[in-house]
VOBA-1610 file (N, C-alpha, C; in pm, whole numbers, padded with zeros to 5 digits, always signed):
BEGIN
Unk+00102-00127-00012Unk+00013-00008-00015Unk+00081+00130+00009Unk+00041+00226-00067Unk+00123+00344-00091Unk+00134+00412+00042Unk+00234+00463+00088Unk+00246+00514+00209Unk+00210+00680+00199Unk+00122+00730+00276Unk+00070+00852+00252Unk+00043+00940+00400Unk+00066+01046+00405Unk+00007+01117+00545Unk-00120+01121+00563Unk-00197+01198+00462Unk-00326+01213+00447Unk-00412+01135+00386Unk-00492+01047+00454Unk-00569+00938+00404Unk-00655+00949+00338Unk-00732+00876+00238Unk-00815+00901+00123Unk-00969+00885+00211Unk-01004+00940+00298Unk-01153+00906+00385Unk-01217+00995+00321Unk-01348+00970+00241Unk-01417+01078+00179Unk-01536+01129+00243Unk-01589+01066+00353Unk-01679+01093+00437Unk-01633+01131+00578Unk-01520+01150+00623Unk-01442+01206+00734Unk-01378+01309+00693Unk-01318+01366+00828Unk-01211+01466+00813Unk-01084+01431+00907Unk-00971+01485+00862Unk-00843+01478+00910Unk-00814+01345+00960Unk-00811+01245+00871Unk-00740+01125+00897Unk-00620+01109+00849Unk-00529+01099+00942Unk-00393+01093+00887Unk-00290+00985+00962Unk-00193+00939+00873Unk-00077+00834+00931Unk+00024+00911+01013Unk+00044+00832+01120Unk+00151+00908+01215Unk+00313+00823+01167Unk+00300+00756+01043Unk+00426+00690+01032Unk+00535+00757+00955Unk+00658+00724+00961Unk+00752+00793+00885Unk+00830+00904+00957Unk+00783+00925+01075Unk+00838+01022+01158Unk+00978+00972+01219Unk+01093+01065+01211Unk+01223+01020+01256Unk+01224+01058+01402Unk+01306+00973+01468Unk+01320+01025+01627Unk+01451+01098+01629Unk+01480+01129+01777Unk+01609+01185+01785Unk+01728+01076+01798Unk+01704+00930+01787Unk+01803+00857+01795Unk+01816+00774+01669Unk+01737+00848+01562Unk+01763+00780+01414Unk+01665+00688+01387Unk+01559+00617+01467Unk+01469+00528+01420Unk+01368+00617+01354Unk+01254+00528+01325Unk+01123+00598+01226Unk+01012+00538+01277Unk+00902+00602+01302Unk+00786+00555+01336Unk+00714+00468+01226Unk+00639+00349+01254Unk+00618+00260+01160Unk+00506+00320+01095Unk+00492+00270+00969Unk+00354+00284+00888Unk+00280+00166+00915Unk+00146+00228+00913Unk+00025+00121+00917Unk+00006+00062+01059Unk+00052+00155+01155Unk+00044+00114+01326Unk-00059+00229+01369Unk-00027+00355+01328Unk-00122+00483+01408Unk-00176+00537+01312Unk-00290+00575+01330Unk-00398+00662+01268Unk-00451+00789+01362Unk-00440+00903+01350Unk-00524+01005+01401Unk-00619+01078+01327Unk-00747+01087+01368Unk-00861+01121+01302Unk-00973+01211+01382Unk-01077+01265+01271Unk-01193+01321+01336Unk-01279+01195+01370Unk-01403+01223+01384Unk-01500+01119+01420Unk-01527+01024+01331Unk-01574+00902+01343Unk-01609+00805+01264Unk-01753+00753+01228Unk-01817+00854+01278Unk-01976+00855+01209Unk-01980+00893+01071Unk-02078+00835+01009Unk-02110+00907+00863Unk-02016+00827+00775Unk-01915+00751+00832Unk-01812+00712+00708Unk-01902+00631+00608Unk-01831+00637+00479Unk-01914+00572+00345Unk-01853+00405+00358Unk-01920+00340+00282Unk-01876+00180+00298Unk-01737+00172+00239Unk-01706+00269+00134Unk-01558+00265+00085Unk-01459+00296+00207Unk-01512+00394+00288Unk-01430+00458+00398Unk-01396+00342+00496Unk-01504+00277+00511Unk-01500+00140+00609Unk-01411+00054+00561Unk-01432+00016+00427Unk-01347-00080+00382Unk-01192-00039+00361Unk-01158+00088+00357Unk-01032+00119+00344Unk-00976+00104+00482Unk-01047+00146+00595Unk-00981+00124+00723Unk-00965-00026+00772Unk-01067-00097+00726Unk-01053-00249+00751Unk-00917-00308+00675Unk-00920-00275+00558Unk-00797-00300+00466Unk-00673-00268+00534Unk-00685-00158+00591Unk-00554-00081+00652Unk-00505-00171+00774Unk-00607-00240+00827Unk-00559-00327+00946Unk-00609-00258+01078Unk-00716-00166+01064Unk-00759-00110+01207Unk-00803-00208+01304Unk-00727-00243+01396Unk-00786-00320+01509Unk-00806-00264+01662Unk-00771-00143+01640Unk-00810-00063+01780Unk-00884+00066+01752Unk-00994+00102+01821Unk-01054+00223+01784Unk-01048+00307+01919Unk-00976+00412+01946Unk-01007+00478+02072Unk-01060+00622+02065Unk-01167+00635+02120Unk-01263+00740+02110Unk-01241+00844+02235Unk-01197+00963+02212Unk-01155+01065+02318Unk-01285+01158+02345Unk-01390+01141+02283Unk-01500+01211+02290Unk-01601+01200+02407Unk-01659+01306+02429Unk-01748+01298+02557Unk-01864+01227+02543Unk-01936+01172+02659Unk-02059+01080+02628Unk-02160+01130+02525Unk-02184+01293+02534Unk-02285+01370+02474Unk-02249+01340+02311Unk-02130+01350+02289Unk-02071+01357+02138Unk-02080+01192+02085Unk-02038+01118+02178Unk-02044+00967+02166Unk-02196+00932+02111Unk-02304+00994+02186Unk-02423+00956+02188Unk-02506+01001+02073Unk-02462+01151+02032Unk-02495+01196+01913Unk-02472+01138+01772Unk-02306+01104+01789Unk-02257+01064+01680Unk-02167+00945+01698Unk-02253+00814+01704Unk-02192+00711+01750Unk-02084+00660+01640Unk-01966+00567+01674Unk-01870+00550+01590Unk-01935+00423+01508Unk-01872+00423+01371Unk-01896+00309+01327Unk-01746+00238+01302Unk-01736+00156+01407Unk-01626+00061+01420Unk-01591-00024+01321Unk-01460-00013+01261Unk-01416-00103+01161Unk-01436-00267+01207Unk-01466-00338+01108Unk-01499-00503+01128Unk-01364-00535+01204Unk-01400-00605+01309Unk-01276-00696+01386Unk-01182-00588+01464Unk-01232-00462+01492Unk-01150-00364+01573Unk-01230-00349+01707Unk-01130-00342+01809Unk-01173-00317+01943Unk-01185-00180+01989Unk-01326-00166+02014Unk-01373+00000+02044Unk-01344+00021+02217Unk-01275+00116+02237Unk-01227+00176+02368Unk-01302+00294+02373Unk-01401+00347+02444Unk-01453+00488+02493Unk-01374+00534+02582Unk-01309+00623+02558Unk-01204+00713+02648Unk-01215+00862+02666Unk-01343+00917+02715Unk-01335+01049+02707Unk-01245+01133+02784Unk-01174+01224+02718Unk-01087+01325+02777Unk-01150+01420+02874Unk-01264+01466+02849Unk-01354+01549+02921Unk-01478+01481+02943Unk-01557+01496+03040Unk-01696+01472+03085Unk-01810+01524+02993Unk-01754+01665+02947Unk-01835+01731+02855Unk-01755+01791+02752Unk-01830+01820+02635Unk-01736+01870+02513Unk-01678+02009+02527Unk-01546+02013+02609Unk-01529+02154+02648Unk-01469+02224+02508Unk-01440+02138+02397Unk-01378+02212+02273Unk-01493+02255+02187Unk-01622+02246+02226Unk-01710+02285+02171Unk-01758+02222+02020Unk-01696+02111+01986Unk-01693+02070+01844Unk-01854+02050+01821Unk-01942+01997+01891Unk-02078+01997+01846Unk-02169+02073+01866Unk-02130+02206+01924Unk-02218+02303+01942Unk-02240+02392+01819Unk-02394+02422+01796Unk-02424+02491+01695Unk-02391+02629+01707Unk-02374+02691+01591Unk-02331+02863+01605Unk-02408+02940+01678Unk-02556+02913+01662Unk-02640+03000+01749Unk-02609+02969+01906Unk-02585+02846+01949Unk-02586+02815+02078Unk-02476+02888+02133Unk-02353+02905+02048Unk-02223+02948+02068Unk-02240+03095+02103Unk-02300+03144+02019Unk-02310+03298+02018Unk-02406+03338+02135Unk-02502+03266+02177Unk-02554+03286+02300Unk-02448+03269+02438Unk-02388+03183+02415Unk-02298+03125+02516Unk-02187+03224+02546Unk-02109+03258+02431Unk-01978+03342+02452Unk-02011+03463+02468Unk-01922+03546+02543Unk-01905+03679+02505Unk-01804+03713+02394Unk-01880+03734+02302Unk-01816+03765+02190Unk-01719+03863+02166Unk-01600+03842+02122Unk-01502+03962+02070Unk-01419+03857+01967Unk-01337+03941+01915Unk-01240+03883+01786Unk-01142+03779+01876Unk-01127+03796+01993Unk-01024+03712+02067Unk-01097+03574+02147Unk-01203+03578+02154Unk-01314+03491+02242Unk-01261+03357+02208Unk-01250+03309+02075Unk-01226+03187+02054Unk-01100+03132+02080Unk-00980+03204+02080Unk-00840+03195+02114Unk-00830+03172+02260Unk-00897+03263+02348Unk-00900+03263+02493Unk-00955+03140+02524Unk-01084+03094+02464Unk-01135+02985+02525Unk-01061+02847+02490Unk-00981+02828+02371Unk-00929+02727+02308Unk-00773+02702+02431Unk-00713+02819+02446Unk-00594+02793+02542Unk-00627+02760+02659Unk-00765+02784+02706Unk-00801+02716+02829Unk-00822+02594+02820Unk-00899+02542+02725Unk-00903+02393+02710Unk-00784+02318+02694Unk-00673+02369+02629Unk-00533+02303+02633Unk-00458+02293+02761Unk-00504+02396+02871Unk-00447+02382+03006Unk-00560+02266+03065Unk-00665+02271+03037Unk-00751+02170+03115Unk-00707+02013+03070Unk-00644+02011+02943Unk-00598+01883+02894Unk-00494+01838+02964Unk-00402+01941+03017Unk-00284+01896+03078Unk-00303+01877+03242Unk-00421+01965+03304Unk-00414+01953+03445Unk-00501+01894+03512Unk-00613+01864+03436Unk-00756+01771+03478Unk-00725+01640+03492Unk-00726+01599+03638Unk-00711+01449+03655Unk-00801+01354+03571Unk-00910+01407+03516Unk-01004+01299+03410Unk-00929+01301+03289Unk-00862+01409+03241Unk-00793+01396+03137Unk-00676+01311+03122Unk-00591+01339+03243Unk-00462+01233+03287Unk-00504+01096+03264Unk-00613+01085+03341Unk-00659+00914+03336Unk-00687+00856+03199Unk-00741+00963+03139Unk-00782+00919+02973Unk-00676+00899+02913Unk-00571+00989+02909Unk-00447+00968+02828Unk-00356+00848+02873Unk-00361+00834+02995Unk-00295+00687+03076Unk-00372+00567+03004Unk-00524+00570+02983Unk-00556+00468+02937Unk-00539+00445+02796Unk-00523+00567+02704Unk-00477+00550+02590Unk-00348+00480+02566Unk-00255+00504+02662Unk-00114+00422+02629Unk-00129+00299+02698Unk-00228+00274+02768Unk-00250+00108+02789Unk-00298+00033+02682Unk-00409+00099+02594Unk-00434+00044+02464Unk-00336+00045+02365Unk-00250+00140+02354Unk-00125+00151+02264Unk-00017+00035+02295Unk+00004+00015+02423Unk+00081-00099+02460Unk+00020-00238+02435Unk-00101-00253+02400Unk-00147-00367+02360Unk-00165-00403+02248Unk-00103-00289+02134Unk-00115-00321+02000Unk+00023-00369+01968Unk+00052-00482+01992Unk+00202-00547+01965Unk+00186-00625+01844Unk+00078-00687+01792Unk+00058-00768+01679Unk+00103-00697+01531Unk+00178-00784+01465Unk+00223-00737+01326Unk+00100-00687+01255Unk+00098-00600+01164Unk-00024-00573+01077Unk-00159-00530+01163Unk-00128-00473+01263Unk-00243-00432+01346Unk-00231-00276+01377Unk-00327-00183+01323Unk-00314-00046+01332Unk-00412-00005+01427Unk-00360+00112+01505Unk-00465+00181+01612Unk-00496+00304+01556Unk-00633+00334+01589Unk-00689+00484+01526Unk-00716+00533+01656Unk-00702+00666+01678Unk-00744+00754+01796Unk-00795+00865+01719Unk-00914+00911+01809Unk-00986+01046+01728Unk-01074+01096+01843Unk-01113+01208+01828Unk-01199+01293+01895Unk-01323+01337+01773Unk-01370+01443+01783Unk-01472+01480+01681Unk-01406+01561+01569Unk-01330+01634+01602Unk-01272+01708+01466Unk-01100+01653+01444Unk-01078+01574+01546Unk-00912+01504+01527Unk-00792+01634+01548Unk-00847+01712+01629Unk-00741+01813+01624Unk-00688+01878+01762Unk-00786+01867+01852Unk-00733+01894+02001Unk-00727+01802+02083Unk-00801+01708+02123Unk-00805+01599+02227Unk-00707+01505+02159Unk-00733+01493+02008Unk-00655+01384+01941Unk-00509+01454+01923Unk-00506+01580+01907Unk-00361+01633+01858Unk-00281+01640+01989Unk-00323+01644+02097Unk-00252+01634+02222Unk-00213+01466+02251Unk-00314+01393+02204Unk-00279+01256+02204Unk-00153+01232+02131Unk-00180+01285+02014Unk-00027+01241+01912Unk+00111+01308+01996Unk+00071+01442+02032Unk+00187+01508+02092Unk+00254+01424+02197Unk+00169+01363+02295Unk+00218+01266+02423Unk+00271+01158+02341Unk+00232+01106+02248Unk+00274+00970+02200Unk+00415+00990+02115Unk+00402+01101+02035Unk+00513+01111+01951Unk+00651+01168+02065Unk+00593+01217+02155Unk+00697+01279+02268Unk+00738+01137+02327Unk+00675+01069+02364Unk+00714+00923+02430Unk+00810+00852+02327Unk+00792+00862+02211Unk+00863+00782+02111Unk+00995+00851+02068Unk+01017+00947+02135Unk+01127+01057+02109Unk+01147+01109+01973Unk+01043+01162+01920Unk+01033+01237+01797Unk+01058+01368+01852Unk+01125+01465+01759Unk+01186+01583+01785Unk+01052+01690+01792Unk+01084+01779+01856Unk+00952+01888+01896Unk+00898+01949+01770Unk+00999+01991+01686Unk+00969+02053+01543Unk+00878+01972+01476Unk+00933+01841+01474Unk+00823+01734+01395Unk+00703+01723+01465Unk+00698+01695+01584Unk+00562+01702+01657Unk+00489+01849+01637Unk+00547+01948+01654Unk+00446+02098+01609Unk+00401+02059+01462Unk+00492+02022+01374Unk+00448+02039+01224Unk+00328+01941+01235Unk+00336+01816+01287Unk+00210+01718+01293Unk+00085+01783+01339Unk+00106+01850+01424Unk+00004+01910+01535Unk-00079+02015+01425Unk+00039+02106+01339Unk-00041+02233+01282Unk-00095+02176+01153Unk-00056+02059+01108Unk-00100+01985+00972Unk-00272+01966+00982Unk-00323+01970+01089Unk-00458+01961+01097Unk-00519+02098+01003Unk-00464+02207+01017Unk-00529+02338+00946Unk-00523+02299+00780Unk-00436+02232+00736Unk-00420+02198+00592Unk-00532+02081+00562Unk-00512+01972+00654Unk-00581+01853+00635Unk-00734+01869+00644Unk-00784+01977+00725Unk-00914+02014+00747Unk-00971+02160+00672Unk-00885+02179+00575Unk-00912+02330+00532Unk-01059+02337+00464Unk-01100+02234+00371Unk-01218+02262+00330Unk-01325+02250+00410Unk-01311+02177+00521Unk-01412+02162+00632Unk-01424+02305+00698Unk-01325+02355+00730Unk-01315+02474+00821Unk-01363+02601+00722Unk-01325+02596+00593Unk-01368+02697+00508Unk-01523+02685+00492Unk-01569+02569+00479Unk-01724+02543+00468Unk-01802+02617+00573Unk-01741+02605+00695Unk-01812+02647+00810Unk-01819+02813+00819Unk-01704+02841+00776Unk-01676+02999+00760Unk-01781+03050+00667Unk-01783+02983+00511Unk-01848+03045+00431Unk-02006+03031+00494Unk-02039+02947+00551Unk-02202+02918+00610Unk-02216+03026+00684Unk-02105+03078+00794Unk-02136+03183+00881Unk-02155+03324+00808Unk-02086+03358+00703Unk-02088+03475+00631Unk-02219+03459+00544Unk-02275+03368+00506Unk-02415+03344+00433Unk-02529+03390+00539Unk-02487+03351+00677Unk-02593+03381+00780Unk-02576+03540+00816Unk-02475+03608+00767Unk-02436+03731+00801Unk-02390+03754+00931Unk-02327+03662+00997Unk-02259+03661+01138Unk-02172+03778+01135Unk-02132+03833+01243Unk-02065+03951+01259Unk-01916+03901+01262Unk-01808+03972+01220Unk-01681+03926+01204Unk-01621+03888+01346Unk-01639+03939+01427Unk-01562+03895+01551Unk-01630+03744+01594Unk-01753+03734+01572Unk-01792+03600+01599Unk-01718+03506+01502Unk-01740+03531+01366Unk-01664+03446+01254Unk-01522+03413+01310Unk-01462+03530+01343Unk-01314+03504+01391Unk-01292+03396+01507Unk-01390+03426+01602Unk-01379+03314+01732Unk-01439+03184+01671Unk-01509+03163+01611Unk-01543+03037+01539Unk-01418+02968+01454Unk-01367+03054+01380Unk-01238+03008+01311Unk-01145+02954+01401Unk-01118+03024+01527Unk-01009+02987+01615Unk-01079+02830+01681Unk-01189+02820+01716Unk-01257+02713+01768Unk-01224+02595+01662Unk-01229+02621+01526Unk-01237+02497+01431Unk-01096+02473+01393Unk-00983+02550+01427Unk-00865+02531+01368Unk-00763+02504+01510Unk-00636+02481+01470Unk-00549+02481+01562Unk-00452+02588+01542Unk-00382+02598+01644Unk-00294+02741+01666Unk-00181+02708+01768Unk-00072+02744+01706Unk+00043+02727+01787Unk+00062+02799+01942Unk-00028+02862+01956Unk-00046+02935+02091Unk-00129+02817+02185Unk-00212+02751+02111Unk-00266+02629+02199Unk-00184+02553+02244Unk-00102+02510+02148Unk+00006+02399+02179Unk+00113+02464+02284Unk+00138+02596+02264Unk+00230+02651+02382Unk+00166+02657+02523Unk+00030+02685+02532Unk-00030+02714+02633Unk-00031+02571+02709Unk-00030+02431+02642Unk-00015+02320+02696Unk+00113+02285+02747Unk+00223+02342+02668Unk+00350+02310+02702Unk+00406+02396+02837Unk+00326+02493+02851Unk+00356+02623+02951Unk+00312+02537+03083Unk+00177+02463+03061Unk+00106+02390+03185Unk+00204+02283+03223Unk+00263+02216+03134Unk+00355+02112+03148Unk+00461+02152+03247Unk+00538+02256+03184Unk+00654+02276+03277Unk+00611+02341+03399Unk+00493+02415+03423Unk+00483+02425+03547Unk+00458+02308+03652Unk+00396+02205+03610Unk+00360+02092+03679Unk+00485+01987+03694Unk+00564+01967+03564Unk+00657+01865+03571Unk+00806+01924+03537Unk+00815+02040+03488Unk+00924+02088+03464Unk+00978+02050+03287Unk+00912+01938+03267Unk+00935+01885+03124Unk+00842+01798+03074Unk+00822+01791+02940Unk+00730+01678+02893Unk+00759+01551+02935Unk+00912+01515+02924Unk+00928+01370+02995Unk+00885+01363+03131Unk+00900+01436+03221Unk+00868+01436+03364Unk+00713+01438+03365Unk+00637+01502+03275Unk+00512+01506+03288Unk+00449+01364+03253Unk+00500+01305+03112Unk+00460+01146+03094Unk+00494+01052+03193Unk+00610+01077+03271Unk+00633+01002+03398Unk+00553+01016+03508Unk+00522+01127+03560Unk+00452+01163+03671Unk+00314+01182+03662Unk+00257+01249+03558Unk+00118+01229+03540Unk+00019+01146+03461Unk+00114+01090+03364Unk+00062+00984+03288Unk+00102+00857+03322Unk+00207+00847+03406Unk+00239+00725+03475Unk+00318+00650+03399Unk+00389+00683+03304Unk+00474+00581+03199Unk+00602+00540+03266Unk+00648+00442+03278Unk+00746+00377+03334Unk+00859+00360+03215Unk+01000+00343+03281Unk+01106+00296+03171Unk+01058+00187+03080Unk+00999+00100+03149Unk+00956-00028+03068Unk+00845-00006+02994Unk+00748+00089+03011Unk+00639+00121+02910Unk+00711+00189+02792Unk+00785+00291+02828Unk+00863+00366+02696Unk+00952+00254+02597Unk+01022+00178+02663Unk+01088+00082+02602Unk+00993+00018+02514Unk+00869-00061+02564Unk+00775-00140+02480Unk+00734-00043+02382Unk+00685+00099+02418Unk+00638+00158+02309Unk+00698+00173+02203Unk+00832+00191+02221Unk+00927+00216+02106Unk+00974+00076+02048Unk+00949-00019+02098Unk+00959-00147+02040Unk+00817-00191+01931Unk+00736-00130+01984Unk+00595-00176+01909Unk+00585-00076+01788Unk+00635+00046+01796Unk+00582+00155+01709Unk+00729+00212+01621Unk+00824+00174+01642Unk+00958+00213+01568Unk+01036+00126+01511Unk+01090+00158+01399Unk+01185+00067+01346Unk+01314+00117+01276
//
């Protein structure tokens, strides 16, 4: 199968391979082992067949109970589903209608940015989120079979999923510049989806400040990533310290992860 970063999923958004990234000690993340994505509801028959042929054997769902209830996953055949909510409710606002957001948010041009930076701090410091990412690593550690891929996702595949990828790639010793580039790739991978939302808001004659805030909610921004990193430094001093202290990864866990996902 041709190796490609953006996967050809027609009825979903932000489906991406994490293979082919070089680590700081010269190894490479394996292809066909890790997929990050948006939600799996509404996938076409061809999409499902693609994921099944790709070897997806694990489906880790970071969404809240509300999101799961509204848009249940279409789980690939023979895949094991793990419901692993990072937040008890959808703090990322992924499923909220724009009118509801306009009523809820005190809108100015920076409201979305401020809200998302708060969300990223919560990803780092909330015990519920920490337990969810530890559970994610437990599933990752069970994916040792050859030709067995693990898919992890939220609704848009950008925030909870983005930080899951950050934690995982950090544990695998991928350099930070590469990790940031993978995180920011969401804006290219989801561009048509994001542009469609903005165009719809313009057709509804929503004001420019609200549109700017919605754009901030629907995209990723390096300041979100930096908010998370700042919180990690406050708590643990470094990403390695955070992975060990708050996500409780041991030396043995880190060695096993590298054995499973690197070549």
